[in-house]
C-alpha positions in Angstrom: -21.2 138.8 99.1 -18.0 139.3 101.5 -16.1 136.4 102.0 -13.6 136.8 104.6 -10.3 135.7 103.5 -6.2 134.8 105.0 -3.4 133.5 102.9 -1.2 131.7 105.2 2.8 131.4 104.2 3.4 128.5 105.9 6.9 127.4 103.5 9.0 127.7 106.2 9.6 124.7 108.6 8.9 126.3 111.8 5.7 125.9 110.7 4.9 122.4 111.0 6.7 122.8 114.6 3.6 121.4 117.1 2.0 122.6 119.5 -1.1 121.5 121.3 -0.7 118.1 119.1 -0.6 120.2 116.1 1.1 122.2 113.8 1.2 125.9 114.4 -0.5 126.3 110.9 -3.2 124.3 111.8 -3.7 125.7 114.8 -4.0 128.9 113.2 -6.6 127.6 110.1 -8.5 126.5 113.7 -8.8 130.0 114.8 -9.7 131.7 111.8 -12.4 129.6 111.6 -13.6 130.1 114.9 -13.8 134.1 114.5 -15.7 133.6 111.2 -12.9 133.4 108.3 -14.0 131.1 105.7 -11.5 130.8 102.9 -7.9 130.1 103.8 -5.3 129.8 101.1 -2.4 127.9 102.5 1.1 128.7 101.1 3.8 125.6 101.7 5.4 122.8 99.5 4.1 119.5 101.3 0.9 117.5 99.6 -1.9 118.3 100.1 -3.7 120.1 103.0 -6.1 117.4 104.2 -2.7 115.0 104.9 -1.5 118.3 107.1 -4.2 118.6 109.6 -5.2 116.3 112.3 -8.5 113.9 111.5 -10.9 115.7 113.4 -10.3 119.0 111.9 -13.3 119.1 109.9 -15.4 117.9 112.5 -14.9 120.7 114.4 -14.3 123.8 112.0 -15.8 124.3 108.5 -13.5 127.1 106.2 -12.3 126.4 102.8 -8.5 125.5 102.6 -6.6 126.0 99.1 -3.1 125.4 98.7 -0.8 126.5 96.6 2.9 126.2 96.2 5.5 129.1 96.9 6.7 128.7 93.8 3.5 130.5 91.8 4.7 133.7 93.8 3.2 136.0 96.7 2.0 138.2 94.8 -0.4 136.2 92.2 -1.2 134.1 95.1 -2.7 137.5 97.2 -4.3 139.0 93.8 -6.1 135.2 93.5 -7.2 135.6 97.3 -8.6 139.2 96.5 -10.5 138.2 93.9 -14.0 137.6 95.8 -12.9 139.3 99.0 -14.9 143.2 99.5 -12.7 143.0 103.0 -9.4 142.9 104.5 -7.6 140.0 103.2 -5.5 138.8 106.4 -1.6 137.7 105.7 0.2 136.3 108.2 3.7 134.1 108.4 2.5 131.1 109.5 5.7 130.1 111.3 4.2 132.1 114.5 2.0 132.0 117.7 -1.2 134.6 117.4 -4.0 135.6 120.3 -7.4 134.7 118.6 -8.6 138.2 119.5 -5.9 139.5 117.0 -8.1 137.7 113.8 -11.1 138.6 115.2 -9.7 142.6 115.7 -9.2 142.5 111.8 -12.3 140.7 110.4 -14.7 143.0 113.0 -13.5 146.0 113.9 -11.1 147.9 111.2 -12.0 149.8 108.7 -11.9 148.6 104.6 -10.1 151.6 102.9 -6.5 151.1 105.1 -3.7 148.4 105.1 -2.4 147.7 108.5 0.3 145.8 109.8 0.4 144.1 113.6 2.7 145.5 115.9 3.3 144.2 119.1 5.1 145.2 122.2 7.6 141.9 121.5 10.8 142.7 120.1 10.4 139.8 117.4 6.7 140.5 115.9 5.9 138.1 112.9 4.6 139.4 109.9 0.3 139.9 109.9 -0.9 142.6 107.7 -4.4 143.3 106.8 -4.6 144.4 102.9 -7.5 145.7 101.1 -8.1 144.4 97.5 -7.7 147.6 96.4 -4.0 147.7 97.2 -3.4 143.8 96.4 -4.0 144.6 92.7 -1.9 147.3 92.5 1.1 145.5 93.9 3.9 144.3 91.2 4.9 140.5 90.7 8.4 140.8 91.9 7.7 141.9 95.6 7.0 139.3 98.2 4.4 139.7 101.1 7.1 140.4 103.7 8.2 143.5 101.4 5.5 145.2 99.9 5.6 148.8 98.6 2.7 150.7 100.9 2.3 152.6 103.1 0.9 150.2 106.4 -1.0 151.9 109.0 0.6 150.8 112.5 -2.4 147.6 114.1 -1.3 147.8 117.8 -2.2 144.8 120.1 -2.3 147.1 123.1 -5.2 149.1 121.5 -7.6 145.8 121.0 -9.8 144.6 123.9 -7.1 143.0 126.5 -10.3 141.8 128.9 -11.0 138.2 127.9 -14.1 137.7 129.7 -14.9 134.3 130.0 -11.0 133.9 131.7 -12.1 137.0 134.0 -8.4 138.4 133.2 -7.0 141.2 131.0 -4.1 140.3 129.0 -2.6 141.7 125.7 -2.8 139.9 122.6 -0.2 137.9 121.6 1.9 137.4 118.3 5.1 135.1 119.1 7.5 134.8 115.6 8.8 130.9 116.4 12.2 130.5 115.1 14.0 128.1 117.7 12.7 125.5 120.8 12.9 128.4 123.3 10.3 130.4 121.3 7.9 127.9 121.1 8.2 126.9 124.9 7.4 130.9 125.5 4.3 130.7 123.2 2.9 127.4 124.6 3.2 129.1 128.3 1.6 132.7 127.4 -1.3 130.5 125.0 -1.4 128.8 127.9 -2.0 131.7 130.5 -4.2 133.4 128.3 -7.0 130.5 128.7 -6.3 130.1 132.3 -9.0 132.0 134.8 -7.4 134.6 136.7 -10.1 135.0 139.4 -10.0 131.7 140.5 -9.6 130.2 144.1 -6.0 129.1 145.9 -5.7 125.9 144.8 -6.6 126.3 140.8 -4.3 129.3 140.6 -1.3 128.5 142.0 -1.2 124.8 142.6 -2.7 123.2 138.7 -1.3 125.4 136.6 2.1 123.1 135.5 0.9 119.7 136.5 -2.8 120.7 134.2 -0.6 122.6 131.4 2.0 119.7 131.2 -1.4 117.5 130.9 -3.0 119.3 128.6 0.4 118.9 126.2 0.4 115.1 126.6 -3.1 114.5 126.4 -3.5 117.4 122.8 -1.4 114.6 120.9 -4.4 112.0 121.6 -8.0 111.7 119.8 -9.4 112.1 123.6 -12.3 114.8 123.3 -12.4 117.6 126.2 -16.0 116.2 126.5 -14.9 112.8 127.9 -12.7 114.3 130.7 -15.6 116.4 131.2 -17.7 113.1 131.4 -15.1 110.9 133.6 -14.9 114.2 135.9 -18.6 113.9 136.4 -18.3 110.3 136.7 -16.0 111.2 139.8 -18.0 113.6 141.5 -21.1 112.2 141.5 -19.6 108.8 142.4 -18.0 110.3 145.7 -21.9 111.5 146.7 -22.3 108.0 148.2 -18.8 108.3 150.0 -19.6 111.7 151.2 -23.1 110.2 152.8 -21.6 107.0 153.9 -18.7 109.0 155.4 -15.7 107.4 153.8 -14.1 110.5 153.3 -10.8 109.3 152.1 -12.1 107.7 149.0 -14.5 110.7 149.0 -11.5 113.4 148.8 -9.2 111.2 146.5 -11.8 111.2 144.1 -12.8 114.7 144.6 -9.3 116.0 143.6 -8.9 113.7 140.6 -12.4 115.3 140.1 -11.1 118.4 140.4 -8.1 118.4 138.4 -10.2 116.5 135.4 -12.5 119.6 135.5 -9.8 122.3 135.4 -8.1 120.6 132.1 -10.9 119.8 130.0 -11.9 123.5 129.3 -7.8 123.4 128.7 -7.6 121.1 126.2 -10.8 122.9 124.6 -9.0 125.7 124.8 -5.5 124.7 123.7 -6.7 122.1 120.6 -10.1 124.5 119.8 -12.4 122.2 120.7 -14.9 123.7 122.3 -19.0 123.1 122.6 -22.0 124.8 124.1 -23.1 121.6 125.0 -19.7 120.5 126.9 -19.8 124.1 128.7 -22.9 124.2 129.6 -22.7 120.4 130.9 -19.6 121.4 132.9 -21.2 124.2 135.1 -24.7 122.9 135.8 -22.9 119.8 137.3 -20.7 121.3 139.2 -23.3 123.3 141.4 -25.4 119.5 141.7 -22.7 117.7 142.7 -21.2 120.1 145.3 -24.9 120.4 147.0 -25.2 116.9 147.5 -21.1 117.0 148.7 -22.2 119.5 151.4 -25.6 117.5 151.6 -24.2 114.0 152.3 -21.4 115.1 154.5 -24.2 116.9 156.6 -25.8 113.7 156.7 -23.5 112.0 157.7 -22.3 113.8 161.1 -25.8 114.0 161.9 -26.4 110.6 161.7 -29.5 111.3 159.7 -31.1 113.3 162.0 -31.4 116.3 159.1 -34.4 117.8 160.5 -33.5 117.8 164.1 -32.6 121.4 164.6 -31.5 120.9 168.4 -28.3 119.0 167.0 -25.0 121.5 166.2 -24.3 119.3 163.0 -27.8 119.7 161.8 -27.9 123.0 162.2 -23.9 123.3 160.4 -25.3 121.3 157.6 -28.0 123.2 156.8 -26.2 126.7 157.3 -23.9 125.3 154.7 -26.4 124.2 152.3 -28.2 126.9 152.7 -25.3 129.8 152.2 -24.0 127.9 149.2 -27.6 127.9 147.6 -28.7 131.5 147.5 -24.8 132.3 147.1 -24.7 130.3 144.2 -28.4 132.3 143.2 -27.4 135.8 144.0 -24.0 135.6 142.0 -26.2 134.1 138.9 -28.5 136.8 139.2 -26.2 139.5 139.4 -24.4 138.6 136.1 -27.6 138.2 134.7 -28.9 141.6 135.3 -25.1 143.5 135.2 -24.5 141.5 132.6 -20.5 141.1 134.3 -19.1 138.3 137.0 -19.5 139.3 140.0 -16.4 137.8 141.2 -13.9 140.3 139.2 -16.2 143.1 139.4 -13.2 145.3 140.8 -10.0 144.5 142.2 -11.5 143.2 145.7 -14.1 141.0 144.3 -10.8 139.6 142.2 -9.1 138.9 145.2 -12.2 138.0 147.5 -12.5 135.1 144.2 -9.2 133.7 145.2 -10.4 133.2 149.1 -13.8 132.3 148.9 -15.8 129.3 149.7 -16.2 126.8 146.9 -15.1 123.0 146.2 -11.2 123.1 146.1 -11.3 124.8 149.8 -13.9 122.1 151.0 -11.3 119.5 149.4 -8.5 121.4 151.4 -10.6 121.3 155.0 -11.8 118.2 154.8 -8.1 116.3 153.7 -6.6 118.9 156.4 -9.2 117.5 158.7 -9.0 114.1 158.0 -5.1 114.1 158.8 -5.7 115.5 162.1 -8.1 113.2 162.7 -10.9 115.3 163.2 -12.8 115.3 160.2 -15.9 117.2 162.0 -13.7 120.3 161.9 -13.4 120.4 158.6 -16.6 120.5 157.8 -17.7 123.2 160.9 -15.0 125.1 158.9 -16.2 125.3 155.7 -19.6 125.6 156.6 -18.5 129.1 158.6 -16.2 129.9 155.3 -19.4 129.9 153.6 -21.5 131.9 155.5 -18.8 134.1 155.1 -18.4 134.1 151.5 -22.5 134.7 151.4 -22.5 137.9 153.4 -19.6 139.4 151.2 -21.8 138.2 148.3 -24.7 140.0 149.7 -23.0 143.2 150.5 -21.4 143.6 147.3 -24.8 142.7 145.3 -26.1 145.8 146.6 -23.2 148.1 147.3 -22.0 148.0 143.9 -25.0 149.2 142.2 -25.7 151.7 144.6 -21.6 153.1 144.3 -22.2 153.6 140.6 -18.8 151.4 140.2 -18.3 150.7 136.8 -16.5 147.0 135.9 -12.9 147.2 136.5 -10.7 144.8 134.3 -8.4 143.4 136.5 -4.6 143.3 135.3 -2.8 140.2 136.5 
C-alpha cells in the first residue's frame, strides 16, 4: 500500500520564521496533510516535533510526523523514508514558502519512474525534489539532499495548473526561498494574493486587501478560528436587518461595512492558517444570500412605509424590482455553475470585468452611504435597484449567449 511521504529539512534557522502565526515548516506540514501526504520526516535539531507546532495542529490535520536529527545523515534519512513508500518521496527545504498546488502536482500527477527537481521563474528557487525509492536506494551515504548524484528532470511551475478555481484567478504556483526579512515579506504578499479572489467587487478588490492582510497577520497568532469570525459577521449582518426595516441607516451601514470586512477576513484567515472547513464555507455562502435579501426588502419596507403591496407606489415598485432581480439573478448564476461546472463571473474576460461592477452587497452599502452623506437615502435605494436590474439583464444575456457561442471557459490572467 502506498504511503505518500515527504522529508522536510528544517535545520536552517529560517525554517522557524513565522508566517501567519506559525513557523514555515509547520505551514508546509499543514499543506502536505491537506493534499494527502500521510507521513512526514522532519529533520531539525530541536526537541520533539510536538513542541514545535501549534496546539491546534492535530485538530485540523492528520499526518504522522517522525523527527530526525541532521547528524543522522541526509541519505540515511531519505532511505528510511523510502522503505515503505512506492511513489515519489517529496524532499524539500523547509526554509521556504511553497504553493500547495506544487505538492498536489507531485503527489497526483508525476510519472513514478522519474526523478524531478523544481524549477520556477524566481531567481532563487528553494530545493524541492521528487525522488523514486529506487533512486534513493542507490545514493552514496556521503551525499546531501542538495548535492545528489542523480539525473533530475526539471519540474516547471509554469507547466502546472495555474487557474485557481475557488479564487477565480490565474497565478503560477510560487516557491520562495527565505533568507531575509524582505523575502518573508515577499512570501506573505504572494501567499495572500494567491488566496484573494480575482473576480470580485470594487471595494473588496481595491479597498480591503491591505487592511485585511494586516488584520489577518495580526489575528493569525491568536486562537481565534475562522468560523468564529464568520459567526461574528453573521451577528452583524442579521443584527442589521431590523435597523434597515426601521430606517436607522447609519448604524445599519456601519454594521454592514464591519460585517463585509469580517466576511473577507474569515476566508483569508482560514486559507492562510490552513484551517478551512466545509461547514464554514457552506455557512458563509448560505447566509450571504439570506441577510442581503432582507437588507433589500427591509430598506424597501421603510421607504414604502410598510405598504409593500401598494403597486401604485413608486418605492414599492422599486422594492420589488430590487428584490425580484436580485433573487432571480442568484438563481441564474447558481444554475449556470451547476450546469456548466464553471462560474459565470469569470467565464470570459468580459464576465470578469463585469463582476467588478455588478450590484451586490458592497455596492449597496456604498450607494447608501453616499446617499446618506447627501441626506437623500432614497436616492441610494433607487440607484441600487436599477443597478441590480442591469446586473440581472447582463447575466441573462450571458446565460443564453455563452452556451450558444461555443466559447470555452477562459482563465483570466490578473
